[in-house]
C-alpha positions in Angstrom: 131.9 113.9 105.3 132.7 115.1 101.8 133.6 111.6 100.5 131.1 111.0 97.7 131.3 107.2 97.7 130.9 107.0 101.4 127.9 109.3 101.3 126.3 107.1 98.6 126.8 104.0 100.7 125.3 105.8 103.7 122.2 106.6 101.6 122.0 102.9 100.8 122.3 102.0 104.4 119.5 104.4 105.3 117.3 102.8 102.7 117.8 99.4 104.3 117.0 100.8 107.7 113.8 102.4 106.4 112.8 99.1 104.8 113.4 97.2 108.0 111.5 99.7 110.0 108.5 99.1 107.8 108.5 102.3 105.9 108.6 101.2 102.2 107.9 104.7 100.8 110.9 106.1 102.5 113.0 103.1 101.6 112.0 103.3 97.9 113.0 107.0 97.8 116.3 106.3 99.5 117.1 103.2 97.3 116.4 105.4 94.3 118.7 108.2 95.6 121.4 105.7 96.5 121.3 104.2 93.0 121.8 107.6 91.4 124.6 108.5 93.8 126.4 105.2 93.5 126.2 105.5 89.7 127.7 109.0 89.9 130.8 107.6 91.7 131.2 104.7 89.3 130.0 102.1 91.8 127.9 100.3 89.2 127.5 97.0 91.0 126.3 98.8 94.2 124.0 101.0 92.1 122.4 98.0 90.4 121.9 96.4 93.9 120.2 99.6 95.1 118.0 99.5 92.0 117.3 95.8 92.5 116.3 96.4 96.1 114.1 99.3 95.1 112.3 97.1 92.6 111.8 94.3 95.1 110.5 96.8 97.7 108.1 98.5 95.3 106.8 95.3 93.8 104.5 95.0 90.8 105.0 93.3 87.4 107.2 96.1 85.9 109.5 96.3 89.0 109.8 92.5 89.2 110.8 92.4 85.5 113.5 95.1 86.3 114.8 93.1 89.2 114.9 89.9 87.1 116.8 91.7 84.4 119.4 92.9 86.9 119.7 89.3 88.2 120.1 88.0 84.7 122.9 90.5 84.0 124.8 89.3 87.0 124.2 85.6 86.1 125.6 86.3 82.6 128.8 87.5 84.4 129.0 84.2 86.3 127.3 85.0 89.6 125.5 81.8 90.7 123.0 83.4 93.0 122.4 86.9 91.8 119.6 87.6 94.2 121.7 86.7 97.2 124.6 88.8 95.8 122.3 91.8 95.4 120.9 91.3 98.9 124.4 91.2 100.4 125.2 94.5 98.8 121.9 96.1 99.6 120.3 94.7 102.7 116.9 95.8 103.8 114.2 93.2 103.8 113.5 90.2 105.9 
């Protein structure tokens, strides 16, 4: 309670639970909230992972392009498997 970074990570965890329970609308809302909260506490990597998972959950061409751009940014930093890295930080889909 009262620890902003922990609250942000808890929001991310709730998003993953919603996704695994088959509630994409709730998951998308929670991933979006998690991304904002994580950004606010300077946890940019986690915020990007939440945004990536939101894009993957929502689907569609624009969201796929957003997810791809986030992966490319990680690849430019030397991450060899950006999708797996994002999935590790923001679990939620099978």
